[in-house]
RODO-2510 file (C-alpha; in nm, 4 decimals, decimal comma):
residues 402
     n   res          X          Y          Z
     1     m    18,4075    12,6198    13,3023
     2     q    18,0876    12,7840    13,3218
     3     k    17,8153    12,7013    13,0790
     4     y    17,6418    13,0067    12,9173
     5     t    17,2889    13,0171    12,7497
     6     y    17,4345    13,2626    12,4791
     7     d    17,7712    13,3889    12,3900
     8     v    17,6415    13,7627    12,3737
     9     a    17,3338    13,9311    12,5149
    10     i    17,2760    14,2600    12,3799
    11     v    17,0132    14,4799    12,5945
    12     g    16,8705    14,7530    12,3719
    13     g    16,7450    14,6871    12,0190
    14     g    16,7515    15,0295    11,8740
    15     m    16,9563    15,1047    11,5782
    16     v    17,3028    15,0333    11,7144
    17     g    17,2181    14,7379    11,9327
    18     s    17,0365    14,5712    11,6355
    19     a    17,3160    14,6208    11,4046
    20     l    17,5411    14,4519    11,6563
    21     a    17,3233    14,1500    11,6548
    22     c    17,3271    14,1286    11,2993
    23     a    17,6903    14,1517    11,2611
    24     l    17,7895    13,8777    11,5149
    25     a    17,5303    13,6553    11,3716
    26     e    17,7842    13,6054    11,0754
    27     s    17,9765    13,3800    11,2993
    28     d    17,8927    13,0675    11,5096
    29     l    17,8252    13,2942    11,8232
    30     k    17,4871    13,2648    11,9786
    31     v    17,3250    13,6024    12,0422
    32     a    17,0228    13,7388    12,2536
    33     l    16,8738    14,0633    12,1843
    34     v    16,6416    14,2371    12,4397
    35     e    16,4101    14,5217    12,3427
    36     p    16,1093    14,6516    12,5261
    37     h    15,9353    14,7883    12,2096
    38     a    15,8720    14,6237    11,8715
    39     p    15,9180    14,8541    11,5737
    40     s    15,6091    14,9957    11,3992
    41     v    15,4833    14,8532    11,0763
    42     f    15,5999    15,1154    10,7914
    43     d    15,3032    15,2964    10,6326
    44     p    15,4296    15,4992    10,3183
    45     e    15,1003    15,7087    10,3378
    46     t    15,2026    15,8686    10,6734
    47     p    15,4068    16,1691    10,7040
    48     c    15,7822    16,1123    10,8213
    49     g    15,8476    16,0689    11,1903
    50     l    16,0091    16,3036    11,4203
    51     r    16,3154    16,1159    11,4958
    52     v    16,5386    16,1286    11,1971
    53     s    16,9224    16,0704    11,1459
    54     a    17,2025    16,1774    10,8942
    55     i    17,3304    15,8405    10,8019
    56     s    17,6878    15,9142    10,7020
    57     y    17,8652    15,7335    10,3919
    58     a    18,0656    15,5448    10,6426
    59     s    17,7501    15,4194    10,8291
    60     e    17,5905    15,3374    10,4934
    61     n    17,8595    15,1039    10,4329
    62     i    17,8238    14,9435    10,7420
    63     l    17,4593    14,8711    10,6832
    64     k    17,5244    14,7490    10,3276
    65     a    17,7668    14,5116    10,4743
    66     l    17,4667    14,3846    10,7137
    67     g    17,2493    14,3175    10,4243
    68     v    16,9853    14,5916    10,5255
    69     w    17,0638    14,9024    10,3345
    70     e    16,8436    14,8301    10,0132
    71     g    16,5636    14,7556    10,2518
    72     i    16,6047    15,1001    10,4305
    73     i    16,6112    15,3100    10,1059
    74     s    16,3236    15,1179     9,9494
    75     r    16,1046    15,2394    10,2378
    76     r    16,1987    15,6042    10,2673
    77     a    16,5254    15,7956    10,2630
    78     c    16,6602    16,1162    10,1007
    79     p    16,9925    16,1578    10,0009
    80     y    17,1975    16,4709    10,0488
    81     r    17,4961    16,5920     9,8244
    82     r    17,5489    16,9128     9,9555
    83     m    17,5739    17,0929    10,2807
    84     l    17,5234    17,4843    10,3203
    85     v    17,6288    17,6587    10,6261
    86     w    17,6159    18,0052    10,7239
    87     e    17,6075    18,2574    11,0133
    88     k    17,2867    18,4776    11,0728
    89     g    17,3364    18,8097    10,9551
    90     q    17,6788    18,7432    10,7498
    91     s    17,7000    18,7235    10,3849
    92     v    17,9365    18,4448    10,3479
    93     e    17,8024    18,0919    10,2896
    94     t    18,0039    17,7744    10,2947
    95     n    17,9136    17,4870    10,0621
    96     f    18,0314    17,1415    10,0978
    97     s    17,9629    16,9009     9,8200
    98     s    17,9911    16,5171     9,7740
    99     s    18,1539    16,5916     9,4193
   100     s    18,4565    16,7237     9,5871
   101     l    18,5073    16,3663     9,7112
   102     g    18,4204    16,1668     9,4087
   103     l    18,1294    16,0352     9,6044
   104     p    17,7575    16,0082     9,4729
   105     h    17,6316    16,1782     9,8048
   106     l    17,7534    16,2800    10,1619
   107     g    17,4747    16,0586    10,3444
   108     h    17,1145    16,0094    10,3618
   109     i    16,8313    16,1556    10,5962
   110     v    16,6401    15,8470    10,7315
   111     e    16,3898    15,7849    10,9964
   112     n    16,5149    15,6114    11,2991
   113     a    16,2193    15,3834    11,2985
   114     i    16,2792    15,2544    10,9388
   115     v    16,6433    15,1654    11,0205
   116     q    16,5379    14,9859    11,3400
   117     l    16,2413    14,8029    11,1438
   118     v    16,4666    14,6668    10,8746
   119     l    16,7504    14,5600    11,1120
   120     h    16,4526    14,3746    11,3191
   121     e    16,3622    14,1976    10,9860
   122     r    16,6998    14,0979    10,9309
   123     m    16,7544    13,9568    11,2807
   124     s    16,4294    13,7544    11,2346
   125     t    16,6002    13,5584    10,9556
   126     l    16,9221    13,4702    11,1430
   127     d    16,9224    13,1439    11,3221
   128     q    17,1927    13,2662    11,5762
   129     v    16,9930    13,5499    11,7195
   130     t    16,7074    13,4893    11,9722
   131     m    16,4783    13,8016    12,0069
   132     y    16,3190    13,8761    12,3371
   133     c    16,0781    14,1552    12,2072
   134     p    15,8764    14,3112    12,3595
   135     a    16,0730    14,2504    12,6870
   136     k    16,2650    14,4361    12,9320
   137     s    16,5741    14,3415    13,1494
   138     e    16,4275    14,3681    13,5178
   139     t    16,7675    14,2579    13,6947
   140     v    17,1435    14,1764    13,6045
   141     d    17,3506    13,9562    13,8014
   142     f    17,6929    14,0483    13,6966
   143     m    17,8834    13,7989    13,9041
   144     a    17,6658    13,5088    13,7239
   145     q    17,6236    13,7084    13,4010
   146     k    17,2471    13,6514    13,4271
   147     i    16,9642    13,8565    13,2947
   148     t    16,6140    13,8192    13,4182
   149     l    16,3359    13,9716    13,2148
   150     n    15,9941    14,1412    13,3119
   151     t    15,8552    13,8253    13,1409
   152     g    15,9928    13,5975    13,3972
   153     e    16,2600    13,4441    13,1519
   154     s    16,6229    13,4667    13,2546
   155     f    16,9189    13,3678    13,0835
   156     s    17,3139    13,3943    13,1130
   157     a    17,5647    13,5292    12,8815
   158     k    17,9316    13,5376    12,8397
   159     l    17,9335    13,9082    12,7411
   160     i    17,6466    14,1298    12,8213
   161     v    17,6212    14,4589    12,5898
   162     a    17,4338    14,7625    12,7171
   163     a    17,2816    14,9327    12,4063
   164     d    17,0125    15,0721    12,6133
   165     g    17,0308    15,4387    12,5296
   166     a    17,1526    15,7702    12,7124
   167     h    16,9703    15,6837    13,0359
   168     s    17,1131    15,3203    13,0368
   169     r    16,9894    15,1366    13,3183
   170     l    17,2511    14,8684    13,2852
   171     r    17,5293    15,1384    13,3012
   172     e    17,3751    15,2672    13,6330
   173     m    17,3363    14,8922    13,7498
   174     a    17,7175    14,8249    13,6674
   175     g    17,8096    15,1607    13,8602
   176     i    17,9928    15,3135    13,5903
   177     p    18,0269    15,6733    13,6313
   178     l    17,9795    15,9745    13,3780
   179     t    18,1314    16,3083    13,3083
   180     q    17,8432    16,5402    13,1931
   181     r    17,7844    16,8849    13,0687
   182     t    17,4202    17,0184    13,0518
   183     y    17,4149    17,2801    12,7426
   184     n    17,2060    17,5837    12,8012
   185     q    16,9952    17,4735    12,4987
   186     h    16,7130    17,2598    12,4131
   187     a    16,6104    17,1306    12,0703
   188     l    16,2721    17,1882    11,8755
   189     v    16,2320    16,9288    11,6242
   190     a    15,9546    16,9416    11,3737
   191     t    15,8494    16,7500    11,0636
   192     v    15,7200    17,0123    10,8035
   193     e    15,5606    17,0329    10,4666
   194     t    15,7293    17,2202    10,1835
   195     a    15,5821    17,3722     9,8497
   196     l    15,9083    17,2487     9,6709
   197     p    16,0307    16,9151     9,6542
   198     q    16,3647    16,8722     9,8656
   199     q    16,6721    16,9987     9,7020
   200     d    16,9449    16,7411     9,8274
   201     i    17,0937    17,0031    10,0747
   202     t    17,1147    17,0078    10,4352
   203     w    17,0802    17,3781    10,5558
   204     q    17,2393    17,5081    10,8755
   205     c    17,2231    17,8580    10,9942
   206     y    17,4285    17,9670    11,3251
   207     a    17,2240    18,2094    11,5095
   208     p    17,3481    18,3577    11,8305
   209     t    17,0460    18,1537    12,0113
   210     g    17,1858    17,8247    11,8665
   211     p    17,2128    17,6457    11,5338
   212     q    16,9119    17,6346    11,3140
   213     a    16,9220    17,3168    11,0875
   214     f    16,6713    17,2085    10,8078
   215     l    16,7288    16,8655    10,6615
   216     p    16,5693    16,7077    10,3570
   217     l    16,3211    16,4290    10,3769
   218     p    16,1750    16,2628    10,0613
   219     g    15,9103    16,4495     9,8539
   220     h    15,7762    16,7588     9,9809
   221     q    15,9004    16,7213    10,3636
   222     g    16,1704    16,8400    10,5769
   223     s    16,2900    16,7963    10,9273
   224     l    16,3487    17,1205    11,1293
   225     v    16,5997    17,0939    11,4183
   226     w    16,6136    17,4335    11,6009
   227     y    16,8226    17,4912    11,9123
   228     a    16,7743    17,7743    12,1602
   229     s    16,7287    17,8365    12,5207
   230     p    16,4830    17,6236    12,7064
   231     a    16,2465    17,9159    12,7450
   232     q    16,2740    17,9958    12,3798
   233     v    16,2169    17,6415    12,2486
   234     q    15,9110    17,6226    12,4931
   235     t    15,7866    17,9417    12,3312
   236     y    15,8257    17,7929    11,9851
   237     h    15,6798    17,4643    12,0843
   238     q    15,3513    17,6397    12,1956
   239     m    15,3373    17,8810    11,9134
   240     p    15,0381    17,8570    11,6785
   241     e    15,1053    17,6734    11,3529
   242     l    15,0956    17,9943    11,1121
   243     k    15,3263    18,1845    11,3570
   244     l    15,5788    17,9149    11,3695
   245     k    15,5890    17,8779    11,0113
   246     d    15,6654    18,2513    10,9534
   247     e    15,9554    18,2032    11,2296
   248     i    16,0887    17,9122    11,0101
   249     q    16,0358    18,0807    10,6751
   250     g    16,2302    18,3960    10,7891
   251     t    16,5443    18,1805    10,8952
   252     f    16,6234    18,0033    10,5854
   253     p    16,7030    18,1297    10,2177
   254     e    16,4182    18,1991     9,9944
   255     r    16,5295    17,9207     9,7349
   256     l    16,4320    17,6530    10,0293
   257     g    16,0673    17,7419     9,9307
   258     e    15,7654    17,7838    10,1408
   259     i    15,6889    17,5991    10,4383
   260     t    15,2990    17,4909    10,3819
   261     g    15,2375    17,2875    10,6924
   262     i    15,3691    17,1269    11,0174
   263     f    15,2887    16,7572    11,0652
   264     s    15,4324    16,7124    11,4238
   265     k    15,6722    16,8728    11,6658
   266     g    15,8647    16,8021    11,9918
   267     r    16,1381    16,9083    12,2137
   268     f    16,4258    16,7760    12,4190
   269     p    16,7144    16,9073    12,6396
   270     l    17,0897    16,8580    12,5297
   271     i    17,3203    16,7015    12,7611
   272     r    17,6795    16,5732    12,6794
   273     r    17,7629    16,2593    12,8620
   274     h    18,0866    16,0421    12,8318
   275     a    18,1217    15,7123    13,0511
   276     q    18,4565    15,7041    13,2284
   277     t    18,5035    15,3552    13,1047
   278     y    18,3298    15,1579    12,8352
   279     v    18,3976    14,8179    12,9718
   280     r    18,4223    14,5700    13,2654
   281     p    18,4811    14,1991    13,2506
   282     g    18,1860    14,0414    13,0639
   283     f    18,0153    14,3961    13,0142
   284     v    18,0492    14,6678    12,7501
   285     l    17,8737    14,9942    12,6816
   286     l    17,7854    15,0803    12,3225
   287     g    17,6518    15,3837    12,1538
   288     d    17,4434    15,6324    12,3634
   289     a    17,4937    15,4216    12,6663
   290     a    17,8660    15,5259    12,6416
   291     h    17,8266    15,8667    12,5186
   292     t    17,5956    16,1364    12,3876
   293     i    17,6939    16,4584    12,2073
   294     h    17,5397    16,8004    12,1216
   295     p    17,3699    16,7053    11,7780
   296     q    17,4458    17,0183    11,5961
   297     i    17,6892    16,8120    11,3541
   298     g    17,4524    16,5148    11,3250
   299     q    17,7206    16,2597    11,4165
   300     g    17,5593    16,0912    11,7268
   301     v    17,4224    15,7680    11,5580
   302     n    17,7400    15,7496    11,3293
   303     m    17,9654    15,7433    11,6350
   304     g    17,7357    15,4644    11,7728
   305     f    17,7504    15,2697    11,4244
   306     l    18,1360    15,3071    11,4199
   307     d    18,1378    15,1812    11,7834
   308     m    17,9365    14,8953    11,6919
   309     a    18,1498    14,7841    11,3846
   310     a    18,4658    14,8007    11,6192
   311     l    18,3255    14,6118    11,8839
   312     a    18,1856    14,3445    11,6292
   313     e    18,5302    14,3263    11,4794
   314     t    18,7051    14,2903    11,8004
   315     i    18,4940    14,0162    11,9188
   316     l    18,5000    13,8218    11,6075
   317     q    18,8746    13,8435    11,5534
   318     a    18,9233    13,7200    11,9095
   319     h    18,6738    13,4232    11,8801
   320     a    18,8352    13,3348    11,5483
   321     q    19,1994    13,3238    11,7325
   322     g    19,0391    13,1282    12,0258
   323     e    19,0561    13,4091    12,2807
   324     d    18,7928    13,4820    12,5616
   325     f    18,6349    13,8008    12,4124
   326     s    18,4685    13,8604    12,7371
   327     r    18,7961    13,9245    12,9196
   328     a    18,8633    14,2932    12,9877
   329     r    19,2099    14,2669    12,8050
   330     v    19,0245    14,1972    12,4812
   331     l    18,7362    14,4445    12,5464
   332     k    18,9771    14,7248    12,6214
   333     r    19,1105    14,6949    12,2606
   334     f    18,7788    14,7989    12,1608
   335     e    18,7806    15,0902    12,4138
   336     r    19,1259    15,2080    12,3221
   337     w    19,0133    15,2011    11,9409
   338     r    18,7028    15,4131    11,9842
   339     r    18,7630    15,6169    12,3049
   340     w    19,0019    15,8522    12,1196
   341     d    18,7767    15,9330    11,8236
   342     n    18,4719    15,9742    12,0565
   343     t    18,6554    16,2028    12,2753
   344     l    18,7652    16,4149    11,9669
   345     m    18,4111    16,4345    11,8432
   346     i    18,2957    16,5469    12,1994
   347     g    18,5585    16,8226    12,1939
   348     i    18,4861    16,9406    11,8351
   349     t    18,1122    16,9817    11,9289
   350     d    18,1928    17,1517    12,2665
   351     q    18,4079    17,3937    12,0919
   352     l    18,1499    17,4642    11,8086
   353     y    17,9006    17,5172    12,0834
   354     s    18,1236    17,7767    12,2646
   355     i    18,2215    17,9579    11,9521
   356     f    17,9121    18,0159    11,8076
   357     r    17,7569    18,1125    12,1516
   358     s    18,0231    18,4037    12,1923
   359     q    17,9362    18,7423    12,0491
   360     s    18,2764    18,8718    12,1308
   361     r    18,4572    19,0591    11,8346
   362     l    18,7254    18,7899    11,8458
   363     a    18,4692    18,4899    11,8245
   364     q    18,2984    18,6649    11,5332
   365     s    18,6395    18,7057    11,3567
   366     i    18,7201    18,3422    11,3979
   367     r    18,3925    18,2344    11,2524
   368     n    18,3920    18,4907    10,9570
   369     t    18,7580    18,3738    10,8645
   370     s    18,6708    17,9873    10,8949
   371     f    18,3628    18,0034    10,6911
   372     a    18,5614    18,2108    10,4310
   373     l    18,8584    17,9661    10,4276
   374     a    18,6350    17,6691    10,4146
   375     d    18,4508    17,7911    10,1188
   376     r    18,7471    17,9057     9,9093
   377     t    19,0352    17,6681     9,9966
   378     p    18,9539    17,3360     9,8293
   379     p    19,1790    17,1217    10,0233
   380     l    19,0335    17,2577    10,3533
   381     n    18,6764    17,2284    10,1958
   382     k    18,7443    16,8514    10,1079
   383     l    18,8751    16,7957    10,4621
   384     f    18,5511    16,9087    10,6245
   385     a    18,3412    16,7163    10,3692
   386     s    18,5553    16,4045    10,4414
   387     f    18,4905    16,4367    10,8207
   388     a    18,1092    16,4831    10,7298
   389     v    18,1069    16,1397    10,5492
   390     g    18,2791    15,9866    10,8237
   391     k    18,6456    15,9537    10,6793
   392     m    18,8614    15,9295    10,9877
   393     p    19,1680    15,7484    11,0895
   394     h    19,1233    15,3808    11,2400
   395     l    18,8009    15,2903    11,0823
   396     p    18,6605    14,9518    11,1289
   397     r    18,7233    14,7251    10,8262
   398     v    18,3456    14,7247    10,6876
   399     t    18,3638    15,0980    10,6352
   400     r    18,7071    15,1182    10,4328
   401     k    18,5503    15,1587    10,0877
   402     l    18,5640    15,5349    10,1621
***
């Protein structure tokens, strides 16, 4: 029998890869994690970063189970209890509230860097995890299950996990193809300062050019995520600050308050990707390496955390029963578990993109009717709110407090 240096090697120490290392370290499995960039030290005096995520209630439960949630919210996080959605130029507003579900909140807006930092701090206390950071995988020999790093170090692992993001090098090395759709939209992201403190609401306006979202951050800060054509986003990105503030101000209700400053801004293209398989013998794709979706409903990272929890549960259960968790037949259990839900989420976001892009009378009628029904029909409103907090069938065990 081949002797491996580690039981599991995770390439990619972002939020999802780091969470998997913490989850597996609860067992006697030896875990390696490779990450090229060490997280930055948190400074509460600096403005919030550009890259933020809407951490759902289900993902919060996962992070609590890993022992990191208190460390995250003690740094900086903003709970949201309501979601306000409307179509530009229409009078109907739809409100979703955590109170309809009997929950204290729907989720939190958190900077990605803080989640990663706290997970890395947690890993540093776990004897079962060896961190190679900063380090990058240079080559992977899938026959020998051997990874060679740019530091000159090399090791082998029974199972290699690619958690190296949307542009996964390991996925390419393994020759796993993608289905892909490039949307005719880019996203402008900006961290802004507001005159009023945040109001525990996520605001989303559906405009003909694309959704325009405003997410609450702690204190007098907010995160703008604005979707439009590549040319329009480039124009917004190059606008003088005063003019961009006016554009933002004119989009959202007056009760949001005045935009008083813009700390930082950036832009990126929107591409939907889905790997044609998540697993090979001794190899598995995780999170963005397996799928990316249109970010308009803020579920990308939550899909990744659910993938992580499902994979950890599959591995740990197989290991406890004496099975070889690197075998394809075991890893396929994880793929069957998560692929249906991920395909459903991709389908929903694709349909939303198409419905809100269309200016036909039929599409407008569908949108108006849907908004009105969702706002005035409590069971339907509760169903959509449940979807937002991550309450779906077949959830991993750690999320089942929902």
